Each structure stands twice: as C-alpha cells, then as structure tokens.
C-alpha positions as CSV (number, residue, x, y, z in Angstrom):
1,M,27.1,3.9,-4.1
2,M,24.1,6.2,-4.5
3,N,21.9,6.1,-7.5
4,K,19.8,9.0,-8.7
5,D,16.4,9.8,-7.3
6,I,13.5,7.8,-8.8
7,A,10.6,9.7,-10.3
8,R,7.4,9.0,-8.4
9,T,4.1,8.6,-10.1
10,M,2.3,10.4,-7.3
11,A,4.1,13.7,-8.0
12,A,1.5,14.9,-10.5
13,K,-1.3,14.2,-8.1
14,V,0.3,16.1,-5.2
15,Q,0.7,19.1,-7.4
16,E,-2.9,18.8,-8.6
17,L,-4.3,18.6,-5.1
18,S,-2.2,21.6,-4.0
19,R,-3.9,23.7,-6.6
20,N,-7.3,22.7,-5.3
21,F,-7.1,22.2,-1.5
22,P,-5.7,24.4,1.3
23,C,-3.9,21.4,2.7
24,V,-2.3,18.2,1.1
25,M,-1.4,15.2,3.2
26,V,0.8,12.3,2.0
27,T,0.5,9.3,4.3
28,G,2.3,5.9,4.1
29,A,4.6,3.6,6.0
30,R,7.9,4.7,7.3
31,Q,10.7,5.3,4.7
32,V,8.5,4.8,1.6
33,G,9.6,8.2,0.3
34,K,7.1,10.7,1.6
35,S,9.6,13.4,2.7
36,T,11.7,12.9,-0.4
37,L,8.7,13.3,-2.7
38,L,7.4,16.5,-1.1
39,R,10.9,18.1,-0.8
40,S,11.5,17.5,-4.5
41,L,8.2,19.4,-5.2
42,L,8.5,22.2,-2.7
43,P,7.3,25.5,-4.4
44,E,9.4,28.5,-4.0
45,G,8.9,30.2,-0.7
46,M,7.5,27.1,1.1
47,R,9.3,26.3,4.4
48,Y,10.0,22.8,5.4
49,V,10.0,21.6,9.1
50,T,10.1,18.0,10.5
51,L,8.7,16.9,13.8
52,D,11.5,14.4,13.9
53,D,13.5,17.4,15.1
54,E,13.0,17.4,18.9
55,R,13.0,21.2,19.2
56,A,10.4,21.6,16.5
57,L,8.3,18.9,18.1
58,A,8.6,20.4,21.6
59,R,7.4,23.8,20.3
60,A,4.5,22.3,18.4
61,Q,3.4,20.4,21.5
62,E,3.7,23.4,23.7
63,D,1.6,25.7,21.5
64,P,0.3,24.3,18.1
65,I,-1.2,27.6,17.0
66,G,1.8,29.6,18.0
67,F,4.0,27.1,16.2
68,L,2.1,27.7,12.9
69,E,2.2,31.5,13.4
70,E,6.0,31.4,13.9
71,C,6.6,29.1,10.8
72,G,4.2,31.0,8.6
73,S,2.8,29.7,5.3
74,P,3.1,28.1,2.9
75,L,4.6,25.4,5.1
76,C,5.5,21.7,4.8
77,I,5.3,19.7,8.0
78,D,6.9,16.3,8.1
79,E,5.7,13.5,10.4
80,V,2.7,15.4,11.6
81,Q,1.3,12.4,13.5
82,Y,3.7,13.2,16.4
83,E,1.4,16.1,17.3
84,P,-2.1,15.5,15.9
85,R,-3.4,18.8,17.5
86,L,-1.6,20.6,14.7
87,L,-4.4,19.4,12.4
88,R,-7.0,21.4,14.3
89,A,-4.7,24.4,14.4
90,I,-4.2,24.1,10.6
91,K,-8.0,24.0,10.2
92,L,-8.3,27.4,12.0
93,R,-5.6,28.8,9.8
94,V,-6.9,27.7,6.5
95,D,-10.5,28.8,7.4
96,E,-9.2,32.4,7.7
97,T,-8.2,32.6,4.0
98,G,-9.3,29.4,2.2
99,D,-6.2,29.8,-0.1
100,S,-5.0,26.6,-1.8
101,G,-1.6,25.1,-1.2
102,Q,-1.0,26.6,2.3
103,Y,0.1,23.4,4.0
104,W,1.8,20.1,2.9
105,L,1.9,17.4,5.5
106,T,3.3,13.9,5.8
107,G,2.3,11.2,8.3
108,S,3.3,7.6,9.0
109,Q,-0.2,6.8,10.0
110,R,-3.1,6.3,7.7
111,F,-5.2,9.5,7.9
112,H,-8.6,7.8,8.3
113,L,-7.2,5.8,11.2
114,M,-5.4,8.8,12.8
115,K,-7.2,10.0,16.0
116,G,-9.1,13.2,15.5
117,A,-8.0,13.7,11.9
118,C,-11.2,13.3,9.8
119,E,-13.5,15.5,11.7
120,S,-11.0,18.4,11.8
121,Q,-10.1,18.5,8.1
122,A,-13.3,17.5,6.2
123,G,-13.4,19.2,2.9
124,R,-10.1,21.1,3.5
125,I,-7.5,18.4,2.8
126,G,-6.4,16.5,-0.3
127,L,-5.3,13.0,0.8
128,V,-3.0,10.5,-0.9
129,E,-1.3,7.4,0.3
130,L,2.2,6.6,-0.8
131,Y,3.5,3.0,-1.0
132,S,7.1,1.8,-1.5
133,L,8.2,1.8,-5.2
134,S,6.1,0.2,-7.9
135,Q,7.8,-1.9,-10.6
136,S,7.0,0.9,-13.0
137,E,8.9,3.4,-10.8
138,V,11.9,1.1,-10.4
139,A,12.0,0.7,-14.2
140,G,12.0,4.5,-14.7
141,R,8.5,4.6,-16.0
142,G,6.9,6.3,-13.0
143,G,5.9,9.4,-14.8
144,S,3.9,7.5,-17.4
145,A,2.5,4.7,-15.3
146,E,-1.3,4.4,-15.5
147,P,-4.0,2.6,-13.4
148,F,-4.6,-1.1,-14.2
149,Y,-7.8,-0.8,-16.4
150,P,-8.2,-4.3,-17.9
151,E,-9.9,-3.0,-21.1
152,E,-7.0,-0.6,-21.7
153,I,-4.2,-3.0,-20.9
154,K,-5.0,-5.3,-23.8
155,K,-4.6,-2.4,-26.3
156,R,-0.9,-2.2,-25.5
157,L,1.3,-3.7,-28.3
158,S,3.9,-5.2,-26.0
159,A,4.7,-6.1,-22.4
160,P,7.9,-5.2,-20.5
161,S,10.1,-8.4,-20.6
162,C,10.4,-10.2,-17.3
163,D,11.2,-13.9,-16.7
164,I,10.2,-15.7,-13.5
165,S,13.7,-15.4,-11.9
166,E,13.7,-11.7,-12.4
167,L,10.1,-11.5,-11.1
168,Y,11.1,-13.2,-7.8
169,E,14.1,-10.9,-7.6
170,R,11.7,-8.0,-7.6
171,I,9.4,-9.6,-5.1
172,W,12.3,-10.5,-2.7
173,R,13.8,-7.1,-2.9
174,G,10.6,-5.1,-2.5
175,G,10.3,-1.4,-3.1
176,Y,11.8,0.6,-0.3
177,P,13.6,3.5,-2.0
178,R,16.8,3.3,0.0
179,L,17.6,-0.1,-1.3
180,Y,17.6,1.4,-4.8
181,R,19.2,4.7,-4.0
182,Y,22.1,3.1,-2.1
183,A,22.8,-0.1,-4.1
184,D,25.4,-1.4,-1.6
185,T,22.8,-1.6,1.2
186,T,21.9,-5.3,2.0
187,Q,18.4,-6.5,2.9
188,E,19.6,-7.8,6.3
189,D,21.2,-4.5,7.3
190,Y,18.3,-2.4,6.0
191,F,15.4,-4.3,7.5
192,S,17.1,-5.0,10.8
193,A,17.5,-1.3,11.3
194,Y,14.0,-0.6,9.9
195,L,12.3,-3.1,12.3
196,H,14.0,-1.6,15.3
197,T,13.0,2.0,14.4
198,Y,9.5,0.9,13.5
199,I,8.9,-0.8,16.9
200,T,10.6,1.9,19.0
201,Q,8.9,4.8,17.3
202,D,5.8,4.0,15.2
203,V,4.4,1.1,17.2
204,R,5.0,2.7,20.6
205,A,3.2,5.9,19.3
206,L,0.1,3.8,18.7
207,T,0.0,1.2,21.5
208,Q,1.8,-0.1,24.6
209,V,3.9,-3.1,23.7
210,G,5.4,-4.6,26.9
211,D,7.0,-7.6,25.1
212,T,8.8,-6.5,21.9
213,S,9.9,-10.2,21.3
214,A,6.2,-11.2,21.2
215,F,5.4,-8.4,18.8
216,M,8.2,-9.5,16.5
217,R,6.9,-13.0,16.6
218,F,3.5,-11.6,15.7
219,M,4.9,-9.7,12.7
220,R,6.6,-12.9,11.5
221,S,3.4,-14.8,11.9
222,V,1.5,-12.2,9.8
223,A,4.2,-12.3,7.2
224,A,3.9,-16.1,6.9
225,R,0.2,-15.6,6.3
226,S,0.3,-12.8,3.7
227,G,-2.4,-13.5,1.1
228,Q,-4.5,-15.6,3.5
229,Q,-7.7,-15.2,5.4
230,L,-7.3,-13.5,8.8
231,V,-7.6,-15.9,11.7
232,Y,-6.8,-14.0,14.9
233,A,-6.6,-17.2,17.0
234,D,-3.7,-18.5,14.8
235,L,-1.8,-15.3,15.0
236,A,-2.4,-15.1,18.8
237,R,-1.1,-18.7,19.2
238,D,2.0,-18.1,17.2
239,A,2.9,-15.0,19.3
240,D,1.7,-16.4,22.6
241,V,-0.7,-13.5,23.2
242,S,-4.5,-13.2,23.6
243,P,-6.7,-12.9,20.5
244,N,-7.7,-9.4,21.6
245,T,-4.0,-8.4,21.7
246,A,-3.5,-10.0,18.2
247,K,-6.4,-7.9,17.0
248,N,-5.0,-4.7,18.4
249,W,-1.6,-5.4,17.0
250,L,-2.9,-6.1,13.6
251,S,-4.7,-2.8,13.7
252,V,-1.3,-1.2,14.5
253,L,0.2,-2.8,11.4
254,E,-2.6,-1.5,9.3
255,T,-2.6,2.0,10.7
256,S,1.1,2.3,10.2
257,G,0.9,1.1,6.5
258,V,2.7,-2.2,7.0
259,V,-0.3,-4.3,6.0
260,D,-3.4,-3.9,3.9
261,I,-6.7,-5.6,4.7
262,L,-8.7,-6.9,1.7
263,P,-12.4,-7.3,2.2
264,P,-14.3,-10.3,0.9
265,Y,-16.7,-9.9,-2.0
266,Y,-20.2,-9.4,-0.6
267,V,-23.6,-9.5,-2.1
268,N,-26.9,-9.8,-0.2
269,T,-27.7,-13.4,-1.4
270,S,-28.7,-16.7,-0.1
271,K,-25.4,-18.2,-1.2
272,R,-22.7,-18.7,1.4
273,L,-19.7,-16.5,0.8
274,A,-16.5,-16.0,2.7
275,K,-16.8,-13.4,5.5
276,S,-13.2,-13.1,6.7
277,P,-10.9,-10.5,5.1
278,K,-7.4,-11.3,3.8
279,V,-4.2,-9.7,5.0
280,Y,-1.4,-8.6,2.6
281,F,2.0,-7.1,3.5
282,A,2.4,-3.8,1.7
283,D,6.0,-4.5,0.8
284,T,7.1,-7.9,-0.3
285,G,10.8,-7.2,0.5
286,F,10.0,-6.6,4.2
287,C,7.6,-9.6,4.2
288,S,10.3,-11.9,2.7
289,W,12.9,-10.7,5.2
290,L,10.5,-11.3,8.1
291,G,9.8,-14.8,6.7
292,G,13.5,-15.7,6.6
293,W,13.8,-16.0,2.9
294,D,17.5,-15.2,2.4
295,T,17.6,-15.2,-1.4
296,P,15.2,-14.7,-4.4
297,R,15.9,-18.3,-5.3
298,S,14.9,-19.7,-1.9
299,L,11.7,-17.7,-2.1
300,M,10.9,-18.8,-5.7
301,Y,11.2,-22.5,-4.7
302,G,9.9,-22.2,-1.2
303,A,6.5,-22.8,0.4
304,M,5.6,-19.1,0.2
305,A,6.2,-18.8,-3.6
306,G,2.5,-18.7,-4.4
307,P,1.3,-16.4,-1.6
308,M,4.2,-14.0,-2.1
309,L,3.4,-13.8,-5.9
310,E,-0.2,-13.0,-5.0
311,T,0.9,-10.4,-2.4
312,W,3.2,-8.8,-5.0
313,V,0.4,-8.6,-7.6
314,Y,-2.0,-7.2,-5.0
315,G,0.5,-4.5,-4.2
316,Q,1.2,-3.6,-7.8
317,L,-2.5,-3.4,-8.6
318,R,-3.1,-1.1,-5.6
319,R,-0.1,1.1,-6.4
320,S,-1.2,1.5,-10.0
321,F,-4.4,3.2,-8.7
322,V,-3.4,5.0,-5.5
323,N,-0.3,6.6,-7.2
324,R,-2.8,8.4,-9.4
325,G,-5.0,9.4,-6.4
326,I,-7.7,6.7,-7.1
327,R,-9.0,4.4,-4.4
328,P,-9.7,1.1,-6.1
329,R,-12.6,-1.1,-5.1
330,L,-10.9,-4.4,-4.7
331,S,-12.1,-7.5,-2.9
332,Y,-11.7,-11.3,-3.2
333,Y,-14.3,-13.9,-3.9
334,R,-14.7,-17.2,-2.2
335,S,-17.9,-19.3,-2.2
336,G,-19.0,-21.7,0.5
337,N,-17.8,-24.5,-1.7
338,G,-14.3,-23.1,-2.0
339,A,-14.5,-21.6,-5.5
340,E,-12.2,-18.6,-5.4
341,I,-11.1,-15.6,-7.5
342,D,-8.1,-13.8,-6.1
343,F,-9.3,-10.3,-6.8
344,V,-12.5,-8.6,-8.0
345,L,-12.1,-5.1,-9.3
346,E,-15.2,-3.1,-9.4
347,M,-15.4,0.0,-11.7
348,N,-18.5,1.8,-13.0
349,G,-20.9,-1.0,-12.2
350,K,-18.6,-3.6,-13.9
351,L,-16.9,-6.4,-12.1
352,Y,-13.5,-7.7,-13.4
353,P,-12.4,-11.1,-12.0
354,L,-8.6,-11.2,-11.7
355,E,-6.7,-14.4,-11.0
356,V,-3.0,-14.8,-10.3
357,K,-1.2,-17.9,-11.7
358,R,2.4,-18.9,-11.5
359,S,2.2,-20.2,-15.0
360,S,3.3,-19.1,-18.5
361,S,0.4,-21.0,-20.1
362,P,-2.8,-20.2,-18.2
363,K,-6.2,-21.5,-19.3
364,L,-9.7,-20.2,-19.4
365,T,-10.7,-22.7,-16.7
366,D,-8.5,-20.7,-14.3
367,L,-11.4,-18.2,-14.2
368,R,-14.3,-20.7,-13.9
369,A,-15.0,-19.7,-10.3
370,A,-16.2,-16.3,-11.6
371,E,-19.2,-18.1,-13.1
372,T,-20.5,-18.8,-9.6
373,M,-20.3,-15.2,-8.4
374,P,-23.7,-13.7,-7.4
375,L,-24.1,-10.2,-8.8
376,P,-25.6,-7.1,-7.2
377,P,-28.5,-5.4,-9.1
378,G,-27.3,-3.7,-12.2
379,A,-23.8,-5.0,-12.1
380,E,-22.2,-6.6,-15.2
381,L,-19.6,-9.4,-14.9
382,Q,-16.8,-8.7,-17.4
383,P,-14.5,-11.2,-19.0
384,G,-11.7,-12.2,-16.6
385,V,-8.0,-11.6,-16.6
386,V,-5.3,-14.1,-15.5
387,L,-2.1,-12.3,-14.3
388,C,0.7,-14.8,-15.0
389,T,4.3,-15.3,-15.9
390,A,3.7,-15.3,-19.7
391,T,5.8,-12.9,-21.7
392,E,3.0,-11.7,-24.0
393,I,-0.7,-11.0,-23.9
394,L,-2.6,-14.2,-24.6
395,P,-6.3,-14.5,-25.5
396,L,-8.0,-17.3,-23.5
397,G,-11.4,-17.2,-25.2
398,K,-14.8,-15.7,-24.3
399,G,-13.2,-12.3,-24.2
400,S,-10.8,-13.2,-21.4
401,Y,-7.1,-12.6,-21.5
402,A,-3.9,-13.5,-19.8
403,Y,-1.6,-10.6,-19.1
404,P,2.1,-10.7,-18.0
405,I,2.4,-9.6,-14.4
406,S,5.0,-7.1,-15.6
407,M,2.2,-5.1,-17.3
408,I,0.7,-4.0,-14.1
C-alpha cells in the first residue's frame, strides 16, 4: 500500500536558494528523499537526468563539458558524486551568465567532504543537507515546522501529544521515507536491502573495503555506541581491524551521511574539559536495526533505551535547523569531573544548555552541570531546557523549563 508523498520542510529553502544562486545542491544519505524533493519542485523547462543511469554516467565521464552542453540548462543532475568533474564543468557554465537557478544537484556525499567540491563552487552554490523525515514531517506539519529556538518554544500554548510507547515507536521506525510511503514494507526487508546497496555503491565509491563482513561488524559497533564518545580503539577491536582502518571507516560513514560527529564544548580555560567528540547515527531506525532491536518494546526496555533517546533528540534538533537552511552550533559539555550537559546550543552569543531525560517529571537539578560551564568572553549562559517525556511544558524554576520531546 502506498501513502501520499510527505511534504518536506526543506522545499521552501530549495526554492529560495534557486532564486539567489546559479546552482543548488541537496546532499544527504542514500534514500532520504533528495530526488523526490527536487523532482516535486522542478520548474517548467528544467530537465532531469540521473547518473544512476549507466548511459548518462558514461557520457558525463567521457566529456563533462560536452555532457552539460547536450543537456542544456536549466538542468537537474541526480547523484552528481559519481562524476565530481561535473562540478568544475558547471562552474565554467555558470560563470558565462551568472543566472540563478541554472543547475540543481543531488549527492549522497556531504559537499564539504567531497573531493574537489568546495574550491570549484565557492560563492556559486547554495547548499542544503537533507536528513530522513523529521517527526514534524511524519505528522504532516513539515510546511510549518520551525527551528528549535528555546525562547520561542515556551510561547506555544500546547504540545503534540505523544506517550513514551509512541515515542519509542518513532525512534525504532526512524525516518526513511519509503517506510512511510509503502506501509507494508518491513524494517528487516528495507534495511537489509539498504545495507547491501550502501556497501556495494556508496562505501566502495569512497574507499576500498576488502572484508565487507568486517565493515558490517564495524557499523554495528558504531550503532551500539551512538550517543557516546568516540574511542577508535574500541571500534577497531570490535571489527577486528586496525585503529587507522576504524578511523577511515568512520570518515566514510560521516561523508555518506550515516553518522554525525558532535564536537565537545570548548573554551580556552584552565579547567579540564572533554576533548573527544561524540558520534550519533543520523537515523534511529537504521541504528535500531543494526543493533538488533526487533521491536519498539525491546528497544524501550533494552540497554540502549537511553542512548537511543538521546540520538533521536539530537537528530530532531538538528533537523529542525538544517531543514530551514540553518547550520546549528551544537556541542556537548563534559567537565573533567564528569559533570555533563547533553547538548549546548549557541546562538547570538547566548548558550542554551539542553538535557535529555527519560522522565515525565524532571527537576531543575537535572541542569546543575551547566553551572560549572566556563564561558567564552561576552557569552551569556541562558536558563536550561530539559527535553523529556512529559506531555506539557513544565516550569522548573530559575527561568528553566521542561519541554516534551514531541515539541522539537
């Protein structure tokens, strides 16, 4: 059974960028909906080609400039990472006219990590990164979803209702559009096929993997550590590979949009602060499947219940910003004594401590670690926010609030 297409929050940003840049590029992991999004927005007269088509790819590889001349413009090119030389050829074309909206591109590699991309398109390309569906998009509120600004959230009169069982159903299912468009598709069928295609196409386009079984063990090890500090030695031991190989493979996961790396909060201070970044899977459904969690209930009562909730919250926070074309300044804080705040959101010189709790009755003391945070010159520490399983906004005192996770 096929459900109707889901409205994507990013649609408005793509159209805005197309009015202001000669080239727009949407990056993101495989099957998050990049092609569907752009095809739904194609202006009249814009041609669409995909480099998944072997004939189109062969022609682009043979003569990138000639390929563009034959296709004309405006032109939408899907999966441009298969022939990165097209980016330089596009630069030459757009420099001739400077007209906006000439090229729309998609790529399954993050642009800033794509070889040769940044230097060839500086100032000519509008970049956005698409993730799998946000909870607002799944609920049909994609067109009106806004970034998570703590001071604005508390002005809302109500929160979308969501009990903890429903929340873990969302976490377990994740956000890949096909699982919502085709309701009969099972997690096992979908992710088994997804993993095979990902390794045989995306991974091999980035690095040589001689032992695919070891790479799958590595992915499962990363999934089991989502929401934790990166320790390459542990990942290497689990996959039975060298630490250098583990580092290379994690870079592949990041470049292809499967994981995000969250930096530690840093201030030049005499205080000891955590230096290792954290790793988060970009989609909790894929992470749950790799971790062997067969049902939402097993996940909710299992050892990964807390880390997966934190991974989900991180993903929804990030989506709320990037879907509007904003790159949030997020980090995590951990002192040398172990005091920790899950996320620190920095905006306009203000620092907002955000803590995730699997509780419907959080307390102000859940934010006490924020009191130990050293501040950069001129920065202001704001009242904190606990993102929790409560069903309504709760004042905690001293200007801090608890917000239902469903409000992100």
